[in-house]
C-alpha positions in Angstrom: 4.7 11.9 9.5 1.4 10.3 8.4 0.6 9.4 4.8 -2.9 9.8 3.2 -5.1 6.7 3.3 -5.8 4.7 0.2 -9.5 5.6 -0.8 -12.4 3.3 -1.0 -13.2 3.9 -4.6 -11.5 4.8 -7.9 -8.3 3.5 -6.5 -5.3 4.2 -8.8 -1.6 3.0 -8.5 0.0 6.4 -9.2 -2.3 8.8 -7.4 -3.1 6.7 -4.4 -0.9 3.7 -3.5 2.3 5.4 -4.7 1.5 8.4 -2.5 0.3 6.4 0.5 3.4 4.4 0.6 5.6 7.4 0.0 7.2 5.8 -2.9 10.1 7.8 -4.4 9.7 6.9 -8.0 7.2 8.5 -10.5 7.7 6.1 -13.4 8.2 2.3 -14.0 6.0 1.5 -11.1 5.2 -2.1 -10.3 2.0 -3.0 -8.3 3.9 -6.0 -6.7 6.8 -3.7 -5.6 4.5 -1.1 -4.2 2.7 -3.7 -2.1 5.6 -5.8 -1.0 8.1 -3.0 -0.5 10.8 -4.7 -2.4 12.2 -5.8 -5.7 9.8 -7.7 -8.1 10.4 -8.6 -11.6 13.5 -6.5 -11.8 11.8 -3.4 -10.6 13.2 -2.1 -7.3 11.3 0.7 -5.7 12.5 2.9 -2.8 10.3 4.4 -0.2 10.6 7.6 2.0 10.7 7.7 5.7 7.0 8.9 5.8 6.2 5.4 4.3 8.2 3.7 6.8 10.8 2.9 4.2 8.5 0.0 2.9 5.5 -0.8 0.8 1.8 -1.2 1.6 2.2 -4.5 3.2 3.6 -2.7 6.3 0.8 -0.1 6.5 0.1 0.7 10.2 -3.8 0.6 9.5 -6.1 -0.6 6.8 -9.8 -1.0 6.2 -12.7 0.4 4.4 -16.0 -0.5 3.0 -14.6 -2.0 -0.1 -11.7 -3.7 1.4 -12.1 -7.6 1.4 -9.8 -8.2 4.2 -11.1 -5.6 6.7 -14.1 -3.5 6.3 -13.6 -1.4 9.6 -11.6 1.8 8.8 -8.4 2.4 10.8 -7.9 -1.2 11.9 -4.4 -2.3 12.9 -2.9 -4.1 9.9 -2.6 -7.8 10.9 -2.7 -9.0 7.3 0.7 -8.0 6.0 1.1 -11.5 4.3 -2.1 -11.0 2.4 -1.1 -7.6 1.0 2.5 -8.3 0.2 2.3 -11.6 -1.6 0.9 -12.7 -5.0 -1.6 -12.4 -6.3 -1.3 -8.8 -5.4 -4.7 -7.2 -5.0 -5.1 -3.4 -5.0 -8.4 -3.7 -3.0 -6.5 -5.2 0.1 -4.8 -1.8 0.4 -8.0 0.1 0.8 -7.9 2.5 3.9 -4.2 1.8 4.3 -1.8 4.4 5.6 1.1 4.9 7.8 0.2 7.0 11.0 
């Protein structure tokens, strides 16, 4: 099942990235863990099957007007390394979703 896309504006960790990655946790969220899909700094998040059991770096598609990596919406995600490694930029997830 698909997840909602990360919006182009007013991007929030809890309301957008957590939902788009199908993260199971609602507290103690880590931007790094949400983006790389694993444990980071002692915070280990889990993800549901809608989120491909992974974080934002494994989104199927990304892109949007404010995404510095890809401005065209629904473009195949070929930049996993850019999203899932430090420094973790929320803006790199814009338009990201699992299809």
